[in-house]
C-alpha positions as CSV (number, residue, x, y, z in Angstrom):
1,M,-128.5,29.7,-143.1
2,N,-128.0,30.8,-139.6
3,I,-126.6,34.4,-139.7
4,A,-125.1,34.2,-136.2
5,I,-122.1,32.2,-137.5
6,I,-121.2,34.9,-140.1
7,R,-118.0,36.8,-139.2
8,P,-117.7,39.6,-141.9
9,S,-114.3,40.9,-142.7
10,T,-115.0,43.9,-144.8
11,V,-117.2,47.0,-144.4
12,G,-119.3,45.8,-147.2
13,G,-119.9,42.4,-145.6
14,I,-120.8,44.1,-142.4
15,K,-123.4,46.2,-144.1
16,Q,-124.9,43.2,-145.7
17,L,-125.0,41.3,-142.4
18,A,-126.8,44.4,-140.8
19,K,-129.5,44.3,-143.4
20,K,-130.3,40.8,-142.6
21,I,-130.1,41.5,-138.8
22,K,-132.6,44.5,-139.2
23,R,-135.0,42.5,-141.0
24,E,-134.7,39.5,-138.5
25,R,-135.0,41.5,-135.4
26,N,-137.0,44.4,-136.7
27,I,-134.6,47.1,-135.3
28,G,-133.2,50.3,-136.6
29,H,-130.4,50.5,-139.2
30,T,-127.7,52.2,-136.9
31,E,-128.4,49.4,-134.2
32,A,-128.2,46.7,-136.7
33,L,-124.8,48.0,-138.1
34,D,-123.5,48.0,-134.5
35,L,-124.6,44.4,-133.9
36,A,-123.1,43.2,-137.1
37,S,-119.9,45.0,-136.2
38,R,-119.7,43.4,-132.8
39,Q,-120.4,40.0,-134.5
40,A,-117.4,40.8,-136.7
41,G,-115.1,41.6,-133.5
42,F,-115.3,45.2,-133.2
43,E,-116.7,47.6,-130.7
44,N,-119.3,49.2,-133.0
45,F,-119.6,50.4,-136.6
46,V,-117.5,53.4,-136.3
47,H,-114.7,51.3,-134.8
48,A,-115.2,48.6,-137.5
49,R,-114.9,51.2,-140.2
50,R,-111.7,52.9,-138.8
51,R,-109.9,49.5,-138.2
52,L,-110.7,48.1,-141.5
53,A,-109.8,51.3,-143.3
54,V,-106.3,50.9,-141.5
55,K,-106.0,47.3,-142.5
56,Q,-107.0,48.1,-146.0
57,R,-104.2,50.6,-146.3
58,Q,-101.7,48.2,-144.8
59,L,-102.9,45.7,-147.6
60,L,-102.2,48.2,-150.2
61,V,-98.5,48.1,-149.6
62,A,-96.6,44.9,-150.7
63,A,-93.8,43.3,-148.7
64,D,-91.2,45.0,-151.1
65,G,-92.8,48.3,-150.3
66,Q,-94.5,48.8,-153.8
67,R,-98.1,49.6,-154.0
68,A,-100.5,46.6,-154.3
69,F,-103.8,46.6,-156.1
70,P,-106.5,44.3,-154.3
71,V,-108.8,42.2,-156.3
72,F,-111.9,40.5,-154.7
73,L,-112.9,37.0,-156.2
74,S,-116.4,35.9,-155.1
75,A,-118.3,32.6,-155.8
76,H,-121.8,31.4,-154.5
77,W,-122.3,27.8,-153.8
78,Y,-125.4,25.6,-153.0
79,T,-125.4,22.0,-152.0
80,S,-128.7,20.2,-151.9
81,Y,-129.9,17.9,-149.2
82,R,-130.1,15.3,-151.5
83,A,-126.4,15.4,-152.3
84,D,-125.5,15.5,-148.5
85,P,-128.3,15.0,-146.1
86,G,-126.0,15.5,-143.1
87,L,-124.9,18.9,-144.2
88,R,-125.5,21.7,-141.5
89,R,-124.8,24.7,-143.9
90,R,-125.8,24.1,-147.6
91,A,-125.3,27.4,-149.0
92,G,-123.0,30.4,-148.9
93,R,-120.8,32.9,-150.8
94,E,-117.0,32.8,-150.7
95,I,-114.6,35.7,-151.1
96,L,-110.9,35.5,-151.8
97,Q,-108.6,38.6,-152.1
98,V,-105.7,38.7,-154.4
99,N,-103.2,41.6,-154.4
100,L,-101.8,42.3,-157.7
101,S,-98.9,44.7,-158.9
102,R,-101.1,46.6,-161.1
103,P,-104.9,47.4,-161.5
104,L,-107.0,44.4,-162.6
105,L,-108.0,46.2,-165.8
106,D,-104.2,46.2,-166.8
107,V,-103.9,42.5,-166.0
108,V,-106.9,41.4,-168.1
109,A,-109.5,43.3,-170.3
110,K,-113.1,43.1,-169.1
111,H,-114.3,41.5,-172.3
112,R,-111.6,38.7,-172.2
113,V,-112.2,37.6,-168.7
114,S,-114.4,34.6,-169.1
115,A,-112.0,33.2,-172.1
116,A,-108.9,32.8,-169.8
117,R,-108.4,29.4,-168.3
118,G,-109.4,29.5,-164.7
119,L,-111.8,32.4,-165.2
120,Y,-114.5,30.5,-167.1
121,G,-117.8,31.4,-165.6
122,F,-116.5,34.7,-164.2
123,R,-117.4,38.3,-165.1
124,M,-115.7,41.7,-164.1
125,E,-118.4,43.0,-161.8
126,Y,-116.4,46.1,-160.8
127,A,-112.7,47.2,-161.5
128,D,-111.6,45.2,-158.4
129,H,-114.1,42.4,-158.3
130,L,-114.6,39.2,-160.4
131,E,-117.7,37.4,-159.8
132,H,-118.5,33.7,-160.6
133,L,-122.0,33.9,-162.3
134,T,-123.5,30.6,-161.4
135,N,-124.0,28.5,-158.1
136,L,-121.1,26.0,-157.5
137,P,-122.1,22.6,-156.0
138,S,-120.2,23.0,-152.7
139,I,-118.1,25.1,-150.5
140,E,-115.0,23.0,-151.4
141,K,-115.6,23.5,-155.2
142,A,-116.3,27.2,-154.7
143,R,-113.0,27.7,-152.8
144,E,-111.0,25.6,-155.4
145,T,-112.7,27.9,-158.1
146,L,-111.6,31.0,-156.6
147,V,-108.1,29.5,-156.1
148,G,-108.0,28.7,-159.8
149,A,-108.9,32.1,-160.8
150,A,-106.3,33.7,-158.6
151,R,-103.8,31.4,-160.3
152,S,-104.9,32.7,-163.8
153,L,-104.5,36.2,-162.6
154,R,-101.0,35.5,-161.4
155,F,-100.2,34.0,-164.8
156,M,-101.5,37.1,-166.8
157,E,-99.9,39.5,-164.2
158,A,-96.5,37.9,-164.6
159,T,-96.5,37.4,-168.4
160,G,-98.6,40.3,-169.8
161,L,-100.3,37.6,-171.8
162,Q,-104.1,37.8,-172.8
163,P,-106.6,35.0,-173.7
164,V,-107.3,34.5,-177.5
165,T,-110.9,35.8,-178.1
166,T,-110.7,36.7,-181.9
167,Q,-111.0,34.8,-185.1
168,Q,-107.8,36.3,-186.4
169,Q,-105.9,35.2,-183.3
170,T,-107.5,31.8,-183.4
171,R,-106.5,31.5,-187.3
172,A,-102.9,32.3,-186.5
173,M,-102.8,29.2,-184.0
174,Q,-104.1,26.7,-186.4
175,V,-100.5,25.7,-187.1
176,V,-100.5,23.9,-183.7
177,E,-103.7,21.9,-184.2
178,G,-103.1,18.3,-184.0
179,L,-100.3,18.4,-181.7
180,P,-99.7,14.7,-180.5
181,G,-101.0,14.1,-177.0
182,D,-102.3,17.6,-176.3
183,D,-104.7,18.1,-173.5
184,H,-106.2,20.8,-171.3
185,T,-104.8,23.6,-173.8
186,S,-105.2,27.3,-173.3
187,E,-104.6,29.9,-176.0
188,W,-102.9,33.2,-175.3
189,F,-101.3,36.2,-177.3
190,D,-98.9,38.8,-176.4
191,P,-100.6,42.4,-177.0
192,M,-97.1,44.0,-177.6
193,S,-95.7,41.7,-180.3
194,G,-99.0,40.1,-181.5
195,S,-97.4,36.6,-181.2
196,W,-99.3,33.7,-179.9
197,L,-98.6,31.1,-177.2
198,L,-100.2,27.8,-176.4
199,V,-100.1,26.3,-172.9
200,D,-100.5,22.6,-173.1
201,E,-101.1,20.6,-169.8
202,P,-101.5,16.8,-170.4
203,Y,-101.4,14.3,-167.7
204,E,-97.6,13.4,-167.1
205,Q,-98.2,9.5,-167.4
206,A,-100.3,10.0,-170.5
207,I,-97.6,11.9,-172.4
208,A,-94.5,10.2,-171.2
209,H,-94.1,7.7,-174.3
210,R,-95.0,10.5,-176.8
211,L,-92.2,13.1,-175.9
212,D,-90.1,12.2,-179.1
213,E,-93.0,12.3,-181.2
214,R,-94.0,15.6,-179.9
215,R,-90.6,17.2,-180.5
216,A,-90.3,15.8,-184.0
217,W,-93.8,17.2,-184.8
218,L,-92.8,20.7,-183.4
219,V,-89.5,20.8,-185.2
220,K,-91.2,19.8,-188.6
221,R,-93.6,23.0,-188.3
222,G,-90.8,25.3,-187.1
223,L,-92.3,25.6,-183.5
224,H,-90.5,26.1,-180.2
225,S,-91.3,24.7,-176.8
226,Q,-90.4,25.3,-173.2
227,S,-91.1,23.5,-170.0
228,P,-91.2,26.4,-167.3
229,S,-90.6,25.9,-163.7
230,W,-94.1,26.6,-162.8
231,E,-97.1,24.8,-161.4
232,G,-99.6,25.4,-164.4
233,L,-103.1,26.4,-164.6
234,Y,-105.2,23.2,-165.0
235,Y,-104.1,20.6,-162.4
236,P,-100.8,21.7,-160.5
237,G,-98.7,18.7,-159.7
238,A,-100.4,16.2,-162.1
239,C,-100.2,18.1,-165.5
240,P,-96.7,19.7,-166.0
241,P,-97.2,22.6,-168.4
242,Q,-95.4,23.0,-171.6
243,L,-95.4,26.3,-173.5
244,I,-95.6,26.3,-177.4
245,S,-95.0,29.2,-179.7
246,S,-93.5,30.2,-183.1
247,D,-91.9,33.1,-181.3
248,A,-88.8,31.8,-179.4
249,V,-88.3,35.3,-177.9
250,L,-91.7,35.4,-176.4
251,L,-91.4,31.7,-175.4
252,Q,-88.2,32.6,-173.3
253,R,-89.6,35.7,-171.8
254,V,-92.7,34.0,-170.6
255,A,-90.7,31.1,-169.2
256,N,-88.5,33.3,-167.2
257,A,-91.4,35.3,-166.0
258,L,-93.3,32.2,-164.9
259,A,-90.2,30.9,-162.9
260,T,-90.8,33.7,-160.4
261,V,-94.6,33.1,-159.7
262,P,-95.0,31.3,-156.4
263,P,-97.5,28.3,-156.1
264,C,-101.0,29.4,-155.5
265,A,-102.3,26.9,-152.9
266,L,-105.7,26.6,-151.1
267,P,-105.5,28.8,-147.9
268,D,-105.9,26.9,-144.8
269,P,-107.7,28.3,-142.8
270,W,-109.8,30.1,-145.4
271,P,-108.9,33.8,-144.9
272,H,-112.6,35.4,-145.5
273,E,-115.9,35.0,-144.2
274,T,-118.6,32.8,-145.6
275,G,-121.4,35.1,-146.6
276,I,-125.0,34.2,-147.5
277,N,-125.8,32.6,-150.9
278,G,-127.4,35.4,-153.1
279,D,-126.4,38.4,-151.4
280,D,-124.6,41.0,-153.6
281,F,-120.8,41.5,-152.5
282,V,-119.9,45.1,-152.9
283,S,-116.3,45.6,-153.4
284,P,-114.3,48.4,-151.7
285,Q,-113.5,50.2,-154.8
286,R,-117.2,50.3,-155.8
287,I,-118.1,51.6,-152.1
288,A,-115.3,54.3,-152.4
289,N,-116.7,55.5,-155.8
290,G,-120.2,55.5,-154.4
291,K,-121.4,53.2,-157.3
292,P,-124.3,51.0,-156.3
293,R,-124.2,47.7,-157.8
294,K,-126.9,45.9,-159.9
295,P,-128.3,42.7,-158.2
296,R,-126.9,39.4,-159.4
297,L,-128.7,38.0,-162.4
298,G,-131.3,35.4,-162.0
299,P,-134.5,34.1,-163.6
300,S,-137.7,36.1,-164.1
301,Y,-141.1,34.8,-163.1
302,R,-143.7,37.4,-164.6
303,N,-144.8,38.2,-168.0
304,Y,-143.6,41.5,-169.3
305,K,-145.1,43.3,-172.3
306,G,-146.4,40.3,-174.0
307,A,-143.5,38.0,-173.5
308,T,-143.1,35.0,-171.0
309,P,-139.9,34.2,-169.3
310,Y,-138.4,30.7,-169.4
311,G,-135.3,29.0,-168.2
312,G,-132.7,30.9,-166.1
313,A,-131.0,30.1,-163.0
314,P,-128.9,32.0,-160.2
315,G,-126.4,33.9,-162.2
316,I,-128.2,33.3,-165.5
317,R,-131.0,35.4,-167.0
318,S,-134.2,33.8,-168.3
319,R,-134.9,33.7,-172.0
320,W,-138.2,35.2,-173.3
321,R,-140.7,34.0,-175.7
322,P,-144.2,35.3,-176.9
323,S,-146.9,34.8,-174.3
324,Q,-149.3,33.5,-176.9
325,A,-148.3,29.9,-178.1
326,M,-148.1,29.0,-181.7
327,P,-150.2,26.0,-182.8
328,V,-148.0,22.9,-183.5
329,E,-149.4,23.0,-187.3
330,L,-147.9,26.5,-187.8
331,H,-144.6,25.6,-186.1
332,R,-144.5,22.6,-188.5
333,Q,-144.8,24.9,-191.6
334,L,-142.4,27.3,-190.1
335,G,-139.9,24.6,-189.2
336,E,-139.8,23.3,-192.8
337,L,-139.2,26.9,-194.2
338,M,-136.4,27.5,-191.6
339,Q,-134.7,24.3,-192.5
340,Q,-134.8,25.2,-196.1
341,L,-133.5,28.7,-195.3
342,S,-130.5,27.1,-193.2
343,V,-128.7,26.3,-196.5
344,V,-129.2,29.6,-198.3
345,S,-126.0,31.6,-198.9
346,L,-126.0,34.7,-196.8
347,S,-123.5,37.0,-195.2
348,W,-122.0,35.5,-191.9
349,R,-123.8,38.1,-189.6
350,V,-127.1,37.7,-191.3
351,H,-127.0,33.9,-191.5
352,N,-125.9,33.5,-187.9
353,N,-128.7,35.7,-186.5
354,L,-131.3,33.8,-188.5
355,M,-130.1,30.4,-187.3
356,R,-130.0,31.8,-183.8
357,Q,-133.8,32.5,-184.3
358,R,-134.2,28.9,-185.6
359,V,-132.7,27.5,-182.3
360,L,-135.0,29.8,-180.2
361,L,-138.1,28.8,-182.3
362,E,-137.4,25.1,-181.3
363,D,-137.1,26.3,-177.7
364,W,-140.4,28.1,-177.9
365,A,-142.1,25.2,-179.5
366,L,-141.1,22.7,-176.7
367,Q,-141.9,25.2,-173.9
368,E,-145.4,25.8,-175.6
369,H,-146.3,22.2,-176.0
370,Q,-144.5,20.5,-173.1
371,R,-146.8,17.6,-173.0
372,M,-146.0,16.7,-176.5
373,Q,-142.3,16.7,-176.0
374,G,-140.4,13.5,-177.3
375,S,-143.2,12.9,-179.9
376,S,-142.4,13.4,-183.6
377,M,-144.9,16.1,-183.7
378,T,-142.3,18.4,-181.8
379,S,-138.9,16.7,-182.0
380,D,-138.5,17.1,-185.8
381,L,-140.1,20.5,-186.3
382,Y,-136.9,22.6,-186.8
383,Y,-134.2,19.9,-187.1
384,G,-134.5,16.5,-188.7
385,G,-137.4,14.8,-190.4
386,P,-137.6,14.3,-194.1
387,S,-135.4,16.3,-196.7
388,R,-136.9,19.5,-198.2
389,P,-136.3,20.5,-201.8
390,A,-133.7,23.4,-202.0
391,L,-134.5,26.8,-202.6
392,T,-132.5,27.5,-205.8
393,T,-133.7,31.0,-207.0
394,H,-133.8,34.4,-205.3
395,T,-137.7,34.3,-206.0
396,E,-138.1,31.0,-204.1
397,R,-136.0,32.4,-201.3
398,L,-137.9,35.7,-201.0
399,W,-141.2,33.9,-201.0
400,A,-140.0,31.6,-198.3
401,L,-139.1,34.5,-196.0
402,A,-142.2,36.2,-196.6
403,K,-144.3,33.1,-195.8
404,A,-142.2,32.5,-192.7
405,K,-142.8,36.1,-191.6
406,A,-146.5,35.7,-192.1
407,L,-146.6,32.5,-190.0
408,V,-144.9,34.2,-187.2
409,E,-147.2,37.2,-187.3
410,Q,-150.1,34.9,-187.5
411,G,-149.0,32.6,-184.6
412,Y,-147.5,35.0,-182.2
413,N,-148.6,38.2,-180.3
414,D,-146.6,41.4,-180.8
415,C,-143.6,41.5,-178.3
416,K,-139.9,42.1,-178.2
417,P,-139.0,38.3,-179.1
418,R,-141.3,38.3,-182.0
419,R,-140.0,41.7,-183.2
420,E,-136.3,40.3,-183.1
421,L,-137.5,37.2,-185.1
422,I,-139.1,39.3,-187.8
423,A,-136.1,41.5,-188.0
424,A,-134.0,38.5,-188.8
425,L,-136.3,37.4,-191.4
426,D,-136.3,40.9,-192.9
427,A,-132.6,41.3,-192.9
428,A,-132.3,38.0,-194.9
429,A,-134.9,39.2,-197.4
430,S,-133.3,42.6,-197.8
431,E,-129.8,41.0,-198.5
432,I,-131.3,38.6,-201.0
433,A,-133.2,41.3,-202.6
434,A,-130.0,43.5,-203.2
435,S,-128.3,40.4,-204.6
436,Q,-131.2,40.2,-207.0
437,T,-131.1,43.8,-207.9
438,T,-127.2,43.9,-208.5
439,G,-127.3,40.6,-210.4
440,S,-126.2,37.3,-209.0
441,S,-124.9,33.9,-210.4
442,V,-128.2,32.4,-209.1
443,D,-130.8,32.2,-211.5
444,N,-134.1,34.2,-211.1
């Protein structure tokens, strides 16, 4: 990308551009800062920092005189030449600023960010920065994604709702499963009352002939609905939202709050600079707090302590497997045992961890023996193939786990991925041994 077309609008953006100018022209850091500042429309870096600080203070006061809390949304994009051969600029990083009425952490909890409609794929990189993890396919898609994220924040800011993230909350919403014509639904809960709310956003034409059916279905189950004067989250203008809840008071409160939320349209022109794909945007609050940010996630390329990376992409870490490949015959024996162990009764945590290792073992086998992919020798190792006899006693199950552990130790070198696999097998063996000691309905 030609850095001469970059026009930073923040101190962080100027510093990022200065680093690139310094490398490209082999000049000092101070001179690079002044050049980057002039490219942004200022006299020098001191002038840029002073003027942007004034601008930032002005932005912190909303139109009604109340303090505002700026949040920065960022997304990287990459368009291949194959997708658009005539494209002049094929990669970048977009920024969108949203001024909220309260801090971001008061609007959405950090661990719930990616569960919210419009924020899938985002993470809270800092208290004033939400970053989309992966590359988006075009600048248009990146900007649309950022506007959708802003729309989601406005929804939570106005209503106080949070996205559903727990099994308990999900179970409470089972009453609404099977709603006729539902589409593009998102699940929310009110932290104050604990009540749930469903936002249903089907296409208008698809639902027009089912309105009476839906009303009868809701009445039968004691549920309430509202059609708020609000654009919605999924596809504004094409999918009119309907709010559904068992709590009529919450429903009315949310509908009233949403009536005050203005539409969130794509800005034209785009109000922020297009940065360089892959650079690490540093938000103003992180700069003010003097907290250096970690580099954006990405794939690894070198072996580390006996493990080999595989997979990964910009924004996504690689997975790891032992550097030593396990022979296909050992994979076959281990796969039979893992399939038999998949139906053994274990606690939810222990069983899920064991099955996660089963998935990883299949990944490892395919990575280790890529030339054989698609053949029956690799496709049915851990899933499929002939049925195996059930492990009906504790003794049989303990023997299977011990045999699986021995195969892992024989086939793989010591490394963290192997140790995690062995720990999952040991946890299952300990749980079965404890059941055997305390007495179980399963024959010994």
